[in-house]
C-alpha positions in Angstrom: 0.0 0.0 0.0 1.4 3.4 -1.0 1.1 6.1 1.6 2.3 9.3 0.0 3.0 12.7 1.6 2.5 15.6 -0.7 3.3 19.3 -0.4 1.8 21.6 -3.0 1.1 25.3 -3.5 -2.6 26.1 -2.8 -4.1 29.1 -4.5 -7.1 29.2 -2.2 -4.9 29.1 1.0 -2.0 31.2 -0.4 0.8 28.9 0.7 2.3 25.4 0.4 0.2 22.8 2.2 0.6 19.1 3.1 -1.6 16.1 2.6 -1.4 12.3 3.0 -2.7 10.1 0.2 -3.4 6.4 0.4 -3.1 4.9 -3.0 -3.6 1.2 -3.5 -1.7 1.0 -6.8 0.8 -1.5 -5.4 -1.7 -3.9 -4.0 -0.5 -7.5 -4.4 -3.0 -10.4 -4.3 -2.7 -14.1 -3.6 -2.8 -16.6 -6.6 -6.4 -17.3 -7.7 -7.8 -14.0 -6.4 -9.5 -11.6 -8.8 -7.3 -8.9 -10.2 -8.7 -5.4 -10.2 -9.4 -3.9 -13.6 -7.3 -1.0 -14.7 -9.5 2.0 -14.0 -9.5 5.2 -11.9 -9.9 4.8 -8.2 -12.8 5.7 -6.1 -11.7 8.4 -3.7 -12.5 9.4 -0.1 -11.5 12.9 1.0 -11.1 12.5 4.8 -11.0 15.4 7.2 -9.4 15.6 10.6 -10.8 17.4 13.7 -9.7 20.4 15.7 -6.1 20.3 17.0 -5.3 17.6 14.3 -3.6 17.6 10.9 -3.1 15.4 7.8 -1.5 12.6 9.8 -4.3 12.0 12.2 -6.3 9.3 10.4 -3.2 7.3 9.5 -1.9 7.3 13.1 -5.2 7.0 14.8 -6.9 4.2 12.8 -6.3 1.3 10.4 -7.5 3.3 7.5 -4.5 2.3 5.4 -5.3 -1.5 5.6 -9.0 -1.0 5.1 -8.5 1.3 2.1 -6.2 -1.3 0.5 -8.8 -4.1 1.0 -11.4 -2.0 -0.7 -9.3 -0.5 -3.5 -10.0 3.0 -2.2 -7.8 6.1 -2.6 -8.0 8.3 0.5 -6.9 11.9 0.5 -6.2 13.5 3.9 -5.5 17.3 3.9 -4.7 19.7 6.7 -7.5 22.1 7.6 -5.8 23.8 10.5 -8.4 24.7 13.1 -10.6 26.7 10.7 -13.7 24.5 10.3 -13.2 24.1 6.6 -15.1 27.2 5.7 -14.1 30.3 3.6 -12.8 33.1 5.8 -15.0 36.1 4.7 -12.4 38.8 5.2 -9.4 37.6 3.2 -8.6 36.4 -0.3 -6.6 33.5 1.1 -7.7 31.0 3.8 -10.6 29.9 1.6 -10.8 26.5 3.3 -14.2 25.6 1.9 -13.2 26.2 -1.7 -9.9 24.4 -0.9 -11.7 21.2 0.2 -14.6 21.3 -2.2 -12.9 22.3 -5.4 -9.1 22.9 -5.5 -8.1 19.7 -3.6 -10.3 17.6 -5.7 -9.1 19.2 -8.9 -5.4 18.9 -8.1 -5.5 15.3 -6.8 -7.3 14.2 -9.9 -4.4 15.7 -11.9 -1.8 14.0 -9.7 -3.2 10.6 -9.3 -5.4 8.0 -11.2 -8.7 9.1 -9.5 -12.2 8.8 -10.9 -13.8 12.0 -11.9 -17.3 10.6 -11.4 -19.5 12.0 -8.7 -20.7 8.5 -7.8 -17.0 7.6 -7.1 -16.1 10.6 -5.0 -16.8 10.8 -1.3 -16.1 13.2 1.7 -16.0 12.3 5.4 -14.6 13.6 8.6 -14.7 13.6 12.4 -15.8 16.3 14.8 -14.7 19.6 13.1 -14.0 17.5 10.0 -17.5 16.0 10.3 -18.9 19.5 10.1 -16.6 20.2 7.3 -17.7 17.1 5.4 -21.4 18.0 5.8 -20.9 21.7 4.9 -18.7 21.1 1.9 -20.4 17.9 0.8 -23.7 19.8 0.6 -22.2 23.0 -0.9 -20.3 21.0 -3.6 -23.1 18.5 -4.1 -22.2 18.2 -7.8 -18.7 16.8 -6.8 -19.5 14.4 -4.0 -21.7 11.4 -4.2 -21.6 10.5 -0.5 -21.1 12.3 2.8 -20.1 10.6 6.0 -19.8 12.5 9.3 -18.6 11.1 12.7 -19.2 13.0 15.9 -19.9 16.1 13.9 -19.2 19.5 15.6 -22.6 20.9 14.6 -22.2 24.1 16.6 -24.1 26.6 14.4 -27.4 26.7 16.4 -27.0 29.5 19.0 -23.4 30.3 17.8 -24.2 34.0 18.0 -24.6 33.7 21.8 -21.1 32.2 22.3 -18.9 33.9 25.0 -15.2 33.9 25.6 -15.4 31.3 28.4 -14.1 27.8 28.1 -11.4 26.2 25.9 -10.1 28.4 23.0 -11.8 26.3 20.3 -15.2 27.1 21.9 -14.7 30.8 22.5 -16.4 33.7 20.7 -13.1 35.1 19.6 -11.9 31.8 18.0 -15.2 31.2 16.3 -15.3 34.8 14.9 -11.8 34.0 13.5 -13.3 31.1 11.6 -16.8 32.2 10.7 -16.7 36.1 10.8 -19.9 37.8 12.1 -21.6 35.1 14.2 -25.0 36.8 13.9 -24.9 36.0 10.1 -23.8 32.4 10.2 -27.1 30.6 10.7 -28.6 32.1 7.5 -25.6 31.3 5.3 -23.9 28.5 3.5 -21.8 27.9 6.6 -24.8 26.3 8.1 -25.5 22.7 7.0 -29.1 23.0 7.9 -29.5 26.1 5.7 -27.7 24.3 2.8 -29.9 21.2 3.1 -33.0 23.3 3.1 -31.9 25.3 0.0 -31.0 22.1 -1.9 -34.5 20.7 -1.2 -36.1 24.0 -2.3 -34.0 23.9 -5.5 -34.9 20.3 -6.1 -31.2 19.3 -6.2 -30.0 15.7 -6.1 -28.5 15.5 -2.6 -25.6 13.2 -1.9 -26.2 10.1 0.3 -25.5 11.0 3.9 -24.2 8.8 6.8 -24.1 10.2 10.4 -22.8 8.5 13.5 -22.1 9.7 17.1 -21.1 8.0 20.3 -23.7 7.7 23.1 -21.3 9.2 25.6 -20.3 12.1 23.3 -21.3 15.7 24.3 -22.2 16.3 20.7 -24.8 13.5 20.6 -27.8 15.8 21.0 -26.7 18.1 18.2 -26.2 15.1 15.9 -29.6 13.7 16.7 -31.1 17.1 16.1 -29.4 17.3 12.6 -30.6 13.8 11.8 -34.2 14.8 12.7 -33.9 18.0 10.6 -32.8 16.1 7.5 -35.7 13.6 8.0 -38.2 16.4 8.3 -36.9 17.6 4.9 -37.5 14.1 3.6 -33.7 13.7 3.0 -32.7 10.1 3.5 -29.9 9.6 6.1 -28.3 6.6 7.5 -27.8 7.3 11.2 -26.0 5.1 13.8 -25.2 5.5 17.5 -23.1 3.2 19.7 -21.1 3.1 22.9 -18.3 5.5 22.9 -17.2 9.1 23.4 -15.3 11.8 21.4 -12.2 9.7 20.9 -10.2 7.6 18.5 -11.5 4.3 19.9 -14.9 5.4 18.6 -13.7 6.9 15.3 -11.5 3.9 14.5 -14.5 1.6 14.8 -16.9 3.8 12.9 -14.7 4.8 10.0 -14.7 1.1 9.1 -18.5 1.2 9.2 -18.3 4.2 6.8 -16.3 2.1 4.4 -18.8 -0.7 4.6 -21.6 1.8 3.9 -19.9 3.4 0.9 -20.5 1.8 -2.6 -16.9 0.4 -2.9 -15.3 -2.6 -4.6 -15.6 -6.1 -3.1 -13.4 -6.5 -0.1 -10.2 -8.4 -0.9 -7.2 -8.3 1.4 -3.9 -7.9 -0.4 -0.6 -9.5 0.6 1.0 -7.7 3.5 3.3 -8.4 6.4 0.3 -9.4 8.6 -0.9 -12.3 6.5 2.0 -14.0 4.7 1.7 -17.0 6.9 5.4 -17.7 7.5 
């Protein structure tokens, strides 16, 4: 399994940025196993949470092995701590356009990735779960599926945030991400607003998967978003299970995400864990 670290110049962010890419081009199979046809790879754009970076999913889960089994390319960028939205006051730091357009365009130029919507997916955890929902809905012509784990769905009531608590929950920090907090709810920074607009516009909405741990403080917000989607008659696959806001939970449920996605048949390649000697 090829795990590639890439640094490239981003126009939307105005600087060189890193990403990890899992690319199963070197997958070896046992004799008698089916050989994958030569064709572009289905791709998952996978977003980290607050305080994380492009290495998180590789170090925190078995995503490399599971992606190889399913012949899935996985692109893992760094989103800093900026919630994957476009900063309204600058020509750079356009994190939403970076995720929803530039990153997809440049990785398709670099690697043998499918350009079909039905082969292109976005997912994430916590802040990245919010980012997957926001950008998956905003760029609905690009992504066929959206999966969000323990999503930081913090938009409801965001205008009432104070400067108490940890930095990533303070008013000053959130204003640095979203701008004027009184305007966020009625904008494309709000996944609820986006979902409602897509329904009004009669747009084909990507398939959506949501999951959250039963001991997670974000559980109620995720249940509320599930109910909001259902009230709009948007189909959503929703799962809860034991667990909190941690890698034990995300490691288990990212595997469930891969089982939910319309991927190739599972076939484990030859690796150091199964050579049998």
